C-alpha positions in Angstrom: -29.1 20.3 18.9 -25.8 21.6 17.4 -24.9 25.3 17.5 -22.3 25.9 14.9 -20.3 29.1 15.3 -19.1 31.3 12.4 -15.4 30.9 11.3 -13.4 33.4 13.3 -16.0 33.7 16.0 -14.5 35.3 19.1 -14.0 33.4 22.2 -16.3 35.7 24.2 -19.1 34.9 21.7 -18.5 31.2 22.2 -18.6 31.5 26.0 -21.8 33.5 25.8 -23.5 30.7 23.8 -22.2 28.2 26.3 -23.6 30.3 29.2 -27.0 30.5 27.5 -27.1 26.8 27.0 -26.4 26.0 30.5 -28.9 28.7 31.7 -31.6 26.7 29.9 -30.7 23.6 32.0 -28.8 22.0 29.1 -25.3 20.6 29.0 -22.8 22.2 26.6 -20.3 20.0 24.8 -18.0 22.2 22.7 -15.7 20.9 19.9 -13.1 23.4 19.0 -12.1 22.9 15.4 -9.5 24.7 13.2 -12.1 26.4 11.2 -15.1 26.8 13.6 -16.4 25.6 16.9 -19.4 23.3 17.2 -21.3 23.3 20.5 -23.6 20.4 21.3 -26.5 21.3 23.6 -28.0 18.3 25.2 -30.9 18.1 27.6 -33.6 15.8 28.9 -35.9 16.0 25.8 -37.9 19.0 26.8 -38.4 21.4 23.9 -36.0 24.3 23.6 -36.4 27.5 21.6 -33.6 27.4 19.0 -34.3 30.9 17.7 -32.7 32.4 20.9 -29.4 30.8 19.8 -29.7 31.7 16.1 -29.8 35.4 17.0 -26.7 35.4 19.1 -23.4 37.0 18.0 -21.0 34.6 16.3 -23.6 31.9 15.6 -23.8 30.6 12.0 -26.7 28.1 12.3 -28.4 25.7 14.7 -29.0 22.1 13.5 -31.2 19.5 15.3 -29.8 16.1 16.2 -32.3 13.4 15.2 -30.6 10.4 16.8 -31.5 9.6 20.6 -27.9 9.2 21.1 -26.7 12.7 20.6 -23.0 12.9 21.5 -22.2 9.5 20.0 -23.9 10.4 16.7 -22.2 11.3 13.4 -24.3 14.4 13.4 -22.6 15.6 16.4 -19.1 14.7 15.1 -18.9 13.7 11.4 -15.1 12.9 11.8 -14.1 9.6 13.4 -12.8 9.9 17.0 -9.2 9.4 17.7 -7.2 9.4 20.9 -4.0 7.8 22.4 -4.1 4.8 24.7 -0.8 5.2 26.6 1.1 5.8 23.5 -1.0 3.6 21.2 -2.9 5.5 18.6 -6.6 4.6 18.3 -7.7 6.3 15.1 -9.6 5.4 11.9 -6.4 4.6 9.8 -5.1 1.9 12.1 -6.1 -1.4 13.4 -5.3 -1.9 17.1 -5.1 -5.5 18.6 -5.9 -6.1 22.3 -4.8 -9.6 23.4 -4.3 -11.7 26.4 -5.9 -14.3 28.6 -9.5 -14.2 29.9 -8.3 -14.1 33.5 -5.0 -13.4 35.4 -4.2 -16.8 36.9 -0.7 -16.5 38.1 2.5 -14.3 37.7 4.1 -16.8 35.3 0.9 -17.2 33.2 0.2 -13.4 32.7 3.9 -12.5 32.0 4.3 -15.3 29.6 1.1 -14.3 27.7 2.1 -10.5 27.8 5.5 -11.2 26.2 4.0 -13.6 23.6 1.3 -11.2 22.4 3.8 -8.3 22.4 6.2 -10.3 20.3 3.4 -11.3 17.9 2.2 -7.7 17.4 -0.4 -6.9 20.0 -0.9 -3.2 21.0 -2.5 -3.7 24.4 -2.8 -6.5 27.0 -6.2 -7.7 28.2 -6.7 -9.8 31.4 -9.5 -10.1 34.0 -8.7 -9.5 37.7 -12.4 -9.3 38.6 -14.6 -11.8 36.7 -18.4 -11.8 36.4 -19.2 -15.6 36.0 -22.5 -17.3 35.4 -21.8 -19.8 38.2 -20.8 -18.5 41.7 -18.5 -21.5 41.9 -16.4 -20.6 38.9 -13.1 -18.7 39.2 -13.8 -15.2 40.1 -10.4 -13.6 39.5 -7.5 -12.7 41.6 -8.7 -9.2 42.5 -6.1 -6.6 43.4 -3.3 -9.1 43.2 -4.3 -9.7 39.6 -4.2 -6.0 38.9 -0.6 -5.8 40.4 0.5 -8.6 38.0 -1.0 -6.8 35.0 0.9 -3.6 36.0 4.1 -5.7 36.3 3.4 -7.1 32.7 3.0 -3.5 31.4 6.2 -2.5 33.1 8.1 -5.4 31.3 6.4 -5.1 27.9 5.2 -1.5 27.5 1.6 -2.8 26.7 -1.3 -0.7 28.0 -3.7 -2.6 30.2 -7.4 -3.4 29.4 -9.3 -4.9 32.3 -12.9 -5.2 33.4 -14.7 -3.2 36.1 -18.0 -4.4 37.5 -19.2 -1.8 40.0 -18.7 1.9 40.5 -17.0 1.2 43.8 -14.2 -0.7 42.0 -13.3 2.2 39.7 -10.7 4.0 41.9 -8.9 0.8 42.6 -8.9 -0.6 39.0 -8.0 2.9 37.6 -4.8 3.0 39.6 -3.6 0.0 37.5 -5.5 0.0 34.2 -5.2 2.2 31.1 -8.6 1.2 29.7 -11.7 0.2 31.8 -13.8 -2.5 30.1 -17.5 -2.6 30.6 -18.5 -6.3 30.1 -21.5 -7.5 28.2 -23.5 -8.2 31.4 -22.9 -4.6 32.6 -23.7 -2.8 29.3 -26.9 -1.4 30.7 -25.6 -0.8 34.3 -26.2 2.9 34.1 -24.7 3.8 37.5 -21.5 2.1 36.3 -21.6 3.8 32.9 -22.0 7.3 34.6 -19.2 6.5 37.0 -16.7 5.6 34.2 -17.8 8.6 32.4 -16.4 10.7 35.3 -13.1 8.8 35.3 -10.1 9.8 33.4 -9.4 6.4 31.8 -10.5 5.3 28.4 -13.5 3.0 28.4 -14.4 -0.1 26.2 -18.0 -1.1 26.1 -18.9 -4.5 25.0 -22.3 -5.2 23.5 -24.9 -6.9 25.7 -25.9 -10.5 25.1 -29.3 -9.6 23.6 -28.8 -5.8 23.1 -29.7 -3.9 19.9 -27.2 -1.5 18.3 -29.2 1.5 19.4 -29.0 0.2 23.1 -25.2 -0.1 22.7 -25.0 3.5 21.4 -27.2 4.6 24.2 -24.9 3.0 26.7 -22.0 4.9 25.2 -24.0 8.1 25.4 -24.2 7.6 29.2 -20.3 7.8 29.3 -20.0 10.6 26.9 -22.6 12.7 28.7 -20.3 12.7 31.7 -17.5 14.2 29.8 -15.4 11.1 28.9 -14.9 11.2 25.1 -12.4 8.2 25.0 -14.9 5.5 24.3 -14.5 2.3 22.2 -17.4 0.0 21.3 -17.0 -3.7 21.0 -19.2 -6.2 19.1 -18.8 -9.6 20.8 -21.6 -11.7 19.5 -25.2 -11.9 20.5 -27.4 -14.6 21.8 -29.6 -16.3 19.0 -31.1 -19.7 18.6 -27.9 -21.1 17.1 -25.9 -23.5 19.4 -23.1 -24.5 17.2 -21.1 -21.5 18.5 -21.1 -19.7 21.8 -22.7 -16.6 20.3 -23.6 -15.3 16.9 -21.0 -12.8 15.6 -22.9 -9.9 14.2 -20.5 -8.8 11.4 -23.4 -6.6 10.1 -23.1 -4.5 13.3 -19.6 -3.2 12.4 -20.5 -1.1 9.3 -24.0 -0.3 10.7 -22.5 1.1 13.9 -19.7 2.9 12.1 -22.3 4.6 9.8 -24.1 6.0 12.9 -21.3 7.0 15.3 -17.8 8.5 15.2 -16.6 6.2 18.0 -14.1 3.4 17.2 -15.6 -0.1 16.9 -13.6 -3.3 17.5 -14.6 -7.0 17.3 -14.1 -9.8 19.9 -14.2 -13.0 17.8 -13.2 -15.1 20.8 -16.6 -14.6 22.6 -18.3 -14.2 19.2 -17.5 -17.9 18.4 -16.5 -19.6 21.6 -14.2 -21.9 19.7 -10.5 -21.1 19.0 -10.9 -22.9 15.6 -13.1 -20.1 14.2 -11.5 -17.1 15.8 -8.9 -16.3 13.1 -11.6 -16.5 10.3 -14.0 -14.2 12.1 -11.1 -11.8 13.0 -10.3 -11.5 9.2 -14.1 -10.9 8.5 -14.2 -8.2 11.1 -11.3 -6.3 9.7 -12.7 -6.7 6.1 -16.0 -5.3 7.4 -14.3 -2.1 8.7 -13.5 -2.8 12.4 -10.9 -0.5 13.9 -9.4 -3.3 16.0 -9.7 -6.7 17.6 -9.9 -8.2 21.1 -8.5 -11.7 21.2 -8.2 -14.2 24.0 -4.6 -15.7 24.1 -3.4 -18.2 26.7 0.0 -20.0 26.8 -1.8 -23.2 28.0 -5.5 -23.2 27.0 -6.2 -26.7 28.1 -5.5 -25.8 31.7 -7.0 -22.3 31.7 -9.3 -21.4 34.5 -11.7 -19.6 32.2 -12.5 -19.6 28.5 -9.6 -22.0 27.5 -11.7 -23.5 24.6 -11.9 -20.1 22.8 -8.3 -19.0 23.5 -5.6 -19.0 20.9 -2.2 -20.4 21.7 0.6 -17.8 21.1 1.8 -19.3 17.9 -1.7 -19.3 16.4 -2.2 -15.7 17.5 1.0 -14.8 15.7 -0.3 -16.4 12.5 -3.7 -14.5 12.9 -1.9 -11.2 13.3 -0.1 -11.7 9.9 -3.4 -12.6 8.2 -5.2 -9.6 9.8 -2.3 -7.3 8.6 -2.8 -8.4 5.1 -6.6 -7.9 5.3 -6.2 -4.4 6.8 -3.8 -3.3 4.0 -6.3 -4.6 1.5 -9.0 -2.3 2.8 -6.7 0.7 3.2 -5.7 0.4 6.8 -2.5 -0.5 8.7 -1.8 -2.2 12.0 -1.1 0.5 14.5 2.6 1.2 15.1 4.2 -0.9 17.9 5.7 0.9 20.9 
């Protein structure tokens, strides 16, 4: 439920409400606004007597939250979330582009890719140092050496780093190097991992699972939010259907649907959504037209020799063309590309 304080409520009144919430075994999540404070009271589903809060000093009203995802819902926060990512503004008025190779393969490869996507207009660099692969014989990533190369690329370009974390044990290591921790599609319902990144100070990007519903994606975000981390981005990356012409089926519908239900930023990954570089630009345009707050694009300087996902990776020159087209679409729907550092 939401406990909405009266305009001008005193700090001591707000603190008394928070103390009462916690005494009932609930977690208090206050949002301090310019006009009034809203306190989310979230528990384990057991009934709570709302009247005890209505009668407290400074309380204006108590509103139930109907969604199973409480903190992620628009009922909890009607305004879109906004936060910085190492200087890049993630907010509803801008489109943020995250780009780079699927995997860090070598120093020359990641530095060439980083400089290319920076020049073309990317705002953040993606690259996998630890890779969850279907086959145990596929390239699994360079590990900490790959993280060090990503950090060097950030030093040279100024681009914040987005990279995947697969286990709770990896978080301290990866958080030393990364600006945003990615939860991959295969780990979307790894609840121990979600809770652990919720306790981390890094921003979190959650990719929709291969066969997951929108509600399940939002509940995954709820795990992170419930641990206090409010810097969460959701990523639609295509779902598994009967169609085999593309790697996955990009759920463009999901973008406006998710945005109608949550205040969290929503981005699209058309690289995994299609699996073929030929279709990436078209689906990227569609995603921005549908209201996505950003894109995640795989870009490789030599896709034919990539160690993973070369077939869905854009060459730098094609990526640059895509950015120009996306910029035009964004402006047509009242947005702009986020300012470049």
